[in-house]
Backbone bond lengths (Angstrom), bond angles and torsions (degrees), N, CA, C in turn:
res aa  C-N    CA-C-N  psi(-1)  N-CA   C-N-CA  omega(-1)  CA-C   N-CA-C  phi
1 M - - - 1.444 - - 1.533 108.27 -
2 A 1.300 117.56 136.82 1.462 122.43 -177.86 1.525 111.31 -71.76
3 A 1.311 115.18 142.28 1.461 121.19 177.88 1.533 110.03 -72.75
4 A 1.319 116.03 157.14 1.468 121.64 -178.53 1.526 112.38 -73.17
5 V 1.332 117.52 -28.27 1.464 121.62 179.02 1.523 108.87 -122.51
6 E 1.320 116.55 161.46 1.459 120.54 -176.24 1.519 114.12 -77.63
7 S 1.330 116.85 -29.03 1.459 120.17 -174.77 1.527 110.77 -147.15
8 S 1.307 115.76 147.54 1.459 119.38 176.14 1.534 110.79 -67.61
9 F 1.325 117.14 -19.99 1.461 120.15 176.05 1.532 111.03 -65.41
10 D 1.336 117.30 -32.55 1.466 120.07 177.75 1.526 110.70 -60.97
11 V 1.324 116.32 -41.61 1.463 121.17 178.84 1.527 109.84 -70.45
12 A 1.321 116.94 -45.73 1.467 120.66 -179.36 1.525 111.11 -59.11
13 F 1.315 117.29 -45.15 1.462 120.23 -178.66 1.522 111.51 -69.25
14 W 1.345 117.54 -34.22 1.460 119.02 176.43 1.527 109.48 -62.51
15 L 1.332 116.74 -44.95 1.469 120.55 179.18 1.530 111.28 -63.93
16 M 1.325 117.18 -41.48 1.473 120.25 177.92 1.521 110.66 -62.40
17 D 1.335 116.45 -44.21 1.464 120.37 -179.77 1.526 111.10 -65.85
18 R 1.320 116.79 -37.29 1.459 120.03 178.55 1.527 110.25 -65.37
19 A 1.322 116.30 -42.76 1.469 119.87 177.42 1.526 110.24 -62.14
20 F 1.319 116.62 -44.64 1.465 121.12 178.98 1.528 110.15 -59.84
21 G 1.341 116.19 -41.36 1.465 120.62 178.06 1.522 112.47 -62.99
22 D 1.326 116.36 -27.26 1.466 121.62 176.89 1.530 111.44 -93.12
23 N 1.335 116.34 11.96 1.465 122.70 178.82 1.527 112.11 62.67
24 E 1.315 115.79 42.25 1.460 121.01 -177.43 1.524 109.26 -130.82
25 Y 1.335 115.43 142.23 1.462 120.79 172.03 1.524 107.51 -87.58
26 L 1.301 116.72 128.42 1.464 121.11 -178.87 1.519 109.08 -95.85
27 Q 1.328 115.78 105.87 1.462 121.31 -179.69 1.528 110.04 -64.11
28 P 1.344 117.85 147.41 1.466 120.23 179.92 1.534 113.40 -55.00
29 Q 1.333 118.44 -39.80 1.465 120.59 179.40 1.533 111.21 -64.93
30 K 1.305 116.67 -41.89 1.464 120.38 179.24 1.521 110.24 -66.53
31 L 1.311 117.03 -41.10 1.462 121.04 176.78 1.522 110.23 -56.76
32 Q 1.320 117.14 -44.56 1.457 121.55 -179.06 1.525 111.90 -63.35
33 R 1.318 118.28 -42.38 1.462 120.55 179.55 1.514 111.22 -66.26
34 L 1.336 116.49 -40.11 1.462 120.00 178.65 1.530 110.92 -65.32
35 M 1.320 116.60 -40.06 1.465 119.96 177.86 1.528 110.50 -64.24
36 F 1.313 116.71 -41.53 1.467 121.42 179.25 1.529 110.52 -61.96
37 L 1.331 116.42 -48.26 1.458 120.45 179.56 1.527 111.08 -63.98
38 A 1.328 116.87 -38.25 1.465 120.22 178.08 1.525 110.64 -63.05
39 Q 1.324 116.97 -44.46 1.464 120.51 178.99 1.531 110.48 -60.99
40 A 1.320 116.29 -45.00 1.464 120.82 -177.68 1.526 111.50 -65.19
41 Y 1.317 117.18 -51.48 1.458 119.70 -176.46 1.527 112.27 -69.80
42 Y 1.311 118.47 -31.87 1.465 120.05 176.55 1.527 109.43 -64.94
43 A 1.322 116.61 -44.45 1.469 120.54 179.18 1.524 110.73 -62.39
44 V 1.315 117.63 -35.42 1.466 120.53 176.49 1.523 109.52 -67.58
45 A 1.315 117.19 -47.47 1.463 121.57 -176.00 1.519 112.89 -67.56
46 Y 1.330 117.42 -30.17 1.469 121.18 -174.80 1.529 112.19 -116.19
47 H 1.317 116.02 37.10 1.468 123.43 170.68 1.521 114.00 51.69
48 G 1.324 116.39 48.23 1.460 121.12 173.90 1.517 114.92 94.21
49 R 1.317 118.11 -4.94 1.463 120.36 178.82 1.526 109.05 -74.60
50 P 1.325 117.89 125.99 1.467 118.77 178.88 1.530 111.32 -74.47
51 L 1.299 115.62 148.92 1.457 121.09 175.55 1.521 110.17 -70.02
52 M 1.327 116.02 -43.14 1.465 121.34 -175.39 1.524 109.73 -137.53
53 P 1.322 117.07 153.07 1.464 119.12 176.01 1.529 108.59 -77.24
54 A 1.308 116.12 87.27 1.462 120.87 -173.80 1.520 110.56 -143.77
55 V 1.311 114.52 151.13 1.457 121.96 173.79 1.524 106.26 -118.17
56 F 1.311 116.32 125.69 1.455 120.64 177.34 1.522 108.66 -99.16
57 V 1.320 114.68 139.62 1.461 120.68 178.92 1.526 108.80 -123.73
58 A 1.328 114.29 158.89 1.465 120.81 -179.15 1.520 109.46 -85.70
59 D 1.312 115.37 115.20 1.458 123.04 173.54 1.525 106.33 -99.61
60 E 1.310 117.91 165.92 1.462 119.15 -178.55 1.523 113.01 -62.83
61 F 1.333 118.75 -24.29 1.463 121.61 -178.81 1.524 113.20 -97.59
62 G 1.334 117.27 -17.37 1.459 121.19 -178.37 1.514 110.31 157.33
63 P 1.316 117.03 -177.44 1.461 119.97 -179.51 1.529 111.52 -73.14
64 I 1.321 115.16 141.75 1.468 120.01 177.32 1.518 109.78 -135.96
65 E 1.320 115.41 154.25 1.454 122.90 167.58 1.519 102.87 -99.45
66 P 1.339 119.15 105.55 1.466 121.52 -165.86 1.529 115.30 -60.64
67 N 1.316 118.48 -32.53 1.461 119.76 -178.73 1.524 111.54 -68.93
68 V 1.326 115.88 -48.48 1.467 119.51 178.49 1.524 109.84 -66.93
69 F 1.324 117.31 -38.69 1.462 120.10 -179.43 1.518 110.96 -59.46
70 R 1.312 116.82 -48.26 1.461 119.99 -179.26 1.533 111.48 -67.41
71 A 1.326 116.61 -42.85 1.464 120.23 -177.18 1.526 112.36 -67.50
72 C 1.323 117.62 -32.88 1.466 121.28 -174.60 1.523 113.43 -103.30
73 A 1.319 118.75 5.87 1.466 121.22 -175.52 1.522 112.62 -63.27
74 V 1.310 117.37 -35.90 1.462 120.51 -176.85 1.524 111.66 -101.37
75 Q 1.319 116.34 -47.93 1.460 120.88 179.51 1.516 109.55 -157.47
76 R 1.295 115.90 169.64 1.460 120.88 179.26 1.527 109.01 -70.27
77 P 1.329 117.08 122.43 1.462 119.43 -179.13 1.529 111.45 -75.20
78 A 1.317 115.73 159.09 1.466 121.79 178.26 1.525 108.38 -84.31
79 V 1.316 115.57 86.99 1.459 122.32 179.63 1.517 107.55 -125.41
80 D 1.324 116.59 130.13 1.460 120.06 176.48 1.515 109.10 -71.75
81 T 1.306 116.05 135.92 1.457 120.61 177.99 1.519 109.49 -113.74
82 I 1.292 114.85 161.11 1.457 122.02 178.70 1.524 107.00 -109.41
83 P 1.333 117.53 136.28 1.469 118.78 178.54 1.533 110.73 -56.89
84 L 1.318 115.56 141.55 1.454 121.72 -177.66 1.521 111.28 -86.13
85 D 1.331 116.71 149.46 1.461 121.53 175.03 1.524 109.13 -62.11
86 S 1.309 116.28 154.43 1.462 120.34 -176.94 1.530 112.16 -61.94
87 H 1.337 118.44 -34.86 1.467 118.77 179.98 1.528 110.84 -69.26
88 V 1.334 117.76 -30.70 1.469 121.10 177.10 1.527 109.25 -71.61
89 V 1.316 116.83 -41.49 1.469 120.71 178.20 1.528 109.80 -62.02
90 Q 1.327 117.62 -44.04 1.465 120.14 178.98 1.528 110.00 -63.32
91 F 1.323 116.97 -40.40 1.457 120.68 179.02 1.532 110.60 -63.43
92 L 1.343 117.22 -49.27 1.469 120.56 -179.74 1.530 111.31 -63.27
93 D 1.314 115.96 -34.36 1.462 119.44 176.22 1.536 110.14 -62.85
94 S 1.331 117.20 -37.62 1.464 121.00 176.67 1.527 111.05 -64.59
95 I 1.327 116.23 -42.53 1.471 120.60 177.79 1.528 109.63 -61.67
96 W 1.326 116.47 -45.80 1.465 120.14 -179.79 1.521 111.05 -61.98
97 R 1.322 117.20 -44.83 1.470 120.40 -178.92 1.525 111.81 -64.41
98 R 1.326 117.35 -34.11 1.466 120.60 -177.69 1.523 112.68 -81.13
99 F 1.351 116.76 -40.49 1.462 120.25 -171.98 1.535 114.48 -117.45
100 G 1.309 118.80 -12.35 1.463 121.64 -173.67 1.511 115.21 -65.90
101 A 1.301 117.49 -26.45 1.470 120.33 -179.34 1.522 112.35 -76.68
102 H 1.325 117.34 -15.82 1.469 120.96 -179.73 1.530 110.36 -75.08
103 S 1.302 115.84 147.30 1.463 120.41 176.38 1.523 109.75 -74.64
104 A 1.314 116.09 165.62 1.465 120.77 176.33 1.521 110.19 -59.65
105 E 1.312 116.95 -40.86 1.462 120.82 -179.64 1.527 111.41 -64.63
106 A 1.328 116.83 -42.18 1.466 120.30 179.21 1.528 110.62 -64.49
107 L 1.314 117.07 -41.62 1.467 120.08 178.16 1.527 110.94 -67.22
108 N 1.341 116.95 -36.34 1.467 120.26 176.51 1.529 110.49 -61.18
109 R 1.338 116.68 -45.65 1.464 120.69 178.94 1.525 110.84 -64.27
110 Q 1.317 114.92 -43.96 1.457 120.37 -177.28 1.534 110.96 -62.83
111 V 1.311 116.98 -56.98 1.466 121.03 -177.12 1.526 110.46 -69.44
112 G 1.323 117.04 -29.05 1.459 120.56 178.50 1.523 113.01 -62.94
113 G 1.314 117.11 -21.22 1.451 121.04 178.02 1.519 113.86 -91.36
114 H 1.319 117.25 -2.06 1.459 120.79 -176.83 1.526 111.34 -84.92
115 A 1.314 115.39 140.09 1.469 122.75 -174.61 1.530 114.75 -55.88
116 P 1.340 121.09 -44.63 1.474 118.42 -177.54 1.532 112.27 -59.31
117 Y 1.325 116.66 -41.74 1.466 120.47 178.30 1.521 110.89 -68.50
118 R 1.332 117.19 -48.58 1.467 120.91 -178.18 1.524 111.85 -59.15
119 E 1.332 116.72 -42.83 1.466 120.68 -179.41 1.525 111.57 -65.54
120 A 1.328 117.14 -40.16 1.468 120.08 177.94 1.522 110.58 -68.08
121 L 1.324 117.55 -42.14 1.455 120.91 179.99 1.531 111.13 -64.07
122 A 1.323 116.94 -33.33 1.469 120.53 178.04 1.535 111.30 -62.56
123 K 1.336 116.26 -25.64 1.467 120.99 177.21 1.522 111.68 -81.78
124 G 1.318 116.54 -15.16 1.453 121.69 178.42 1.516 111.95 129.00
125 V 1.343 115.54 153.14 1.459 121.01 177.28 1.527 108.50 -59.63
126 K 1.314 115.74 141.55 1.470 125.29 -178.02 1.525 113.03 76.63
127 S 1.341 117.51 12.04 1.458 120.33 174.27 1.524 109.04 -76.02
128 E 1.313 115.71 141.39 1.456 121.61 -177.84 1.525 110.85 -70.30
129 I 1.319 115.17 141.09 1.455 122.35 174.23 1.529 105.79 -98.83
130 P 1.321 117.91 107.53 1.463 119.76 -175.02 1.529 112.94 -68.16
131 L 1.319 115.50 140.28 1.466 120.71 178.98 1.533 111.42 -59.78
132 P 1.338 120.38 -40.60 1.471 118.45 177.31 1.533 113.35 -58.94
133 A 1.314 117.84 -34.89 1.469 120.49 177.08 1.527 110.30 -67.27
134 M 1.324 116.85 -36.84 1.458 120.94 177.69 1.532 110.10 -65.95
135 I 1.315 116.43 -43.14 1.464 121.05 179.72 1.523 109.77 -63.47
136 E 1.311 116.49 -43.55 1.467 121.15 -179.75 1.528 110.81 -59.79
137 F 1.319 116.51 -47.81 1.464 120.12 -176.34 1.522 111.99 -71.99
138 Y 1.323 117.80 -50.01 1.463 120.62 -173.80 1.523 112.82 -81.32
139 G 1.313 116.47 -14.50 1.454 120.05 179.89 1.493 113.05 -103.53
140 R 1.297 116.77 -79.11 1.463 121.43 -171.58 1.520 112.38 -65.75
141 K 1.315 117.75 -46.35 1.468 118.97 -176.88 1.522 111.09 -68.23
142 A 1.323 117.03 -39.17 1.470 119.49 179.51 1.522 110.58 -67.94
143 S 1.334 116.99 -33.02 1.460 119.48 178.90 1.523 111.44 -77.91
144 A 1.332 116.10 -36.62 1.460 120.22 -177.50 1.527 111.93 -70.25
145 A 1.305 116.80 -39.34 1.463 120.75 -178.34 1.521 109.28 -137.71
146 P 1.342 117.50 72.92 1.460 119.74 -175.31 1.519 114.33 -58.05
147 E 1.326 117.37 -32.28 1.468 118.56 -179.26 1.525 110.90 -68.25
148 V 1.322 117.80 -35.09 1.468 120.81 177.67 1.519 109.81 -71.87
149 A 1.334 116.56 -46.43 1.461 120.16 -179.11 1.526 111.05 -62.54
150 T 1.320 117.05 -41.38 1.453 120.26 179.64 1.519 110.68 -65.20
151 A 1.323 117.31 -32.73 1.463 120.84 179.20 1.524 111.39 -64.02
152 V 1.327 117.93 -30.78 1.456 120.59 177.04 1.525 111.06 -98.94
153 G 1.325 117.26 12.26 1.448 120.73 173.73 1.504 115.59 83.75
154 A 1.322 118.34 24.75 1.457 121.64 178.24 1.520 109.24 -120.75
155 P 1.319 117.06 83.10 1.462 118.77 -178.38 1.525 111.33 -65.74
156 P 1.322 117.59 151.04 1.457 120.41 176.46 1.525 110.65 -61.87
157 I 1.312 115.56 156.74 1.467 121.71 -175.70 1.529 111.68 -55.22
158 G 1.327 117.53 -34.58 1.459 120.74 179.55 1.517 113.83 -64.60
159 Q 1.337 116.93 -22.77 1.461 120.70 177.16 1.520 112.46 -91.71
160 V 1.333 116.51 -5.76 1.462 120.73 -178.92 1.522 110.96 -101.33
161 L 1.325 116.38 -48.91 1.456 119.90 -177.11 1.514 110.95 -72.55
162 R 1.298 114.74 131.22 1.457 120.97 177.82 1.525 108.57 -84.84
163 P 1.313 117.71 128.10 1.464 118.63 179.83 1.524 110.86 -67.50
164 K 1.302 114.67 148.91 1.463 120.87 177.37 1.520 107.91 -79.17
165 L 1.321 116.71 135.71 1.464 120.80 178.44 1.518 108.67 -95.94
166 M 1.297 114.76 128.49 1.459 121.34 176.21 1.518 107.11 -132.07
167 R 1.300 116.17 177.50 1.462 121.38 179.88 1.525 109.79 -112.92
168 S 1.325 114.69 140.38 1.471 119.80 176.37 1.526 108.40 -78.39
169 Q 1.341 115.96 178.46 1.463 120.06 -179.68 1.522 112.05 -63.47
170 T 1.342 117.53 -19.11 1.466 120.70 178.75 1.524 112.33 -94.37
171 G 1.339 116.26 -3.19 1.453 120.04 179.89 1.516 114.04 95.41
172 K 1.333 116.80 -2.69 1.457 121.58 -179.63 1.538 109.53 -73.87
173 P 1.354 117.86 133.90 1.467 118.97 177.58 1.531 110.91 -70.26
174 V 1.322 115.90 136.05 1.462 122.02 178.09 1.521 108.91 -132.76
175 S 1.326 116.54 148.75 1.463 122.38 176.37 1.518 108.50 -90.58
176 V 1.319 115.86 133.99 1.458 120.38 177.00 1.515 108.72 -132.06
177 Q 1.316 115.21 148.45 1.453 121.35 173.34 1.505 107.75 -130.84
178 K 1.317 115.21 148.82 1.445 120.64 177.99 1.522 108.62 -61.95
179 W 1.321 115.76 134.88 1.455 119.55 178.32 1.512 108.70 -74.63
180 M 1.317 115.68 127.25 1.462 121.79 179.99 1.522 107.37 -123.15
181 P 1.340 118.01 109.69 1.465 118.16 179.52 1.517 110.73 -65.16
182 K 1.304 115.29 148.47 1.464 119.71 178.80 1.518 108.79 -73.48
183 T 1.312 115.62 144.31 1.452 119.67 176.71 1.520 108.18 -79.20
184 V 1.293 115.71 141.44 1.452 122.07 -179.41 1.519 108.21 -108.09
185 K 1.314 115.57 127.25 1.451 119.85 177.92 1.523 108.44 -75.20
186 S 1.300 114.86 133.44 1.461 118.29 178.18 1.517 109.56 -73.25
187 Q 1.277 115.24 144.66 1.465 119.85 178.78 1.516 107.59 -100.63
188 D 1.307 114.42 113.29 1.466 119.43 -177.66 1.502 112.05 -81.99
């Protein structure tokens, strides 16, 4: 399935610019956790479609996208970016609003307790964190037992995505979310 954006740098730079707009320096570790959470929740929200063409691996401190991590470790590289679609911007804004206020250390602790990262790290540093494992943990498990998922810092998708505000025919603001049909497991 094709990713929503052309490069993980587009997402990284959007997050950096958003942090800058909020008068905040975005540490490389925090950037990596936000990118990881964005990839996971986007895949949950869009039925397995990745947000960015990226592979996340288990580092000793948390999940990283190694190309962006290396390129952005010292300073922002000179890479041309492509403007993001409005639905991607709204999605990333939801991720920022939900997780952006957390420190890098808090996000490290939070994501460090999540099964996809722990399972990959158990295989060894630099082991790939599969997207299906991310979808399983951040989607089905968080929806099935939100109190358990929230206890380990993985809120259900409904608590992450910010609803779109529109106006009714009378001018009253209303919250709307895209209708997403539930997936039905085939019975073999």
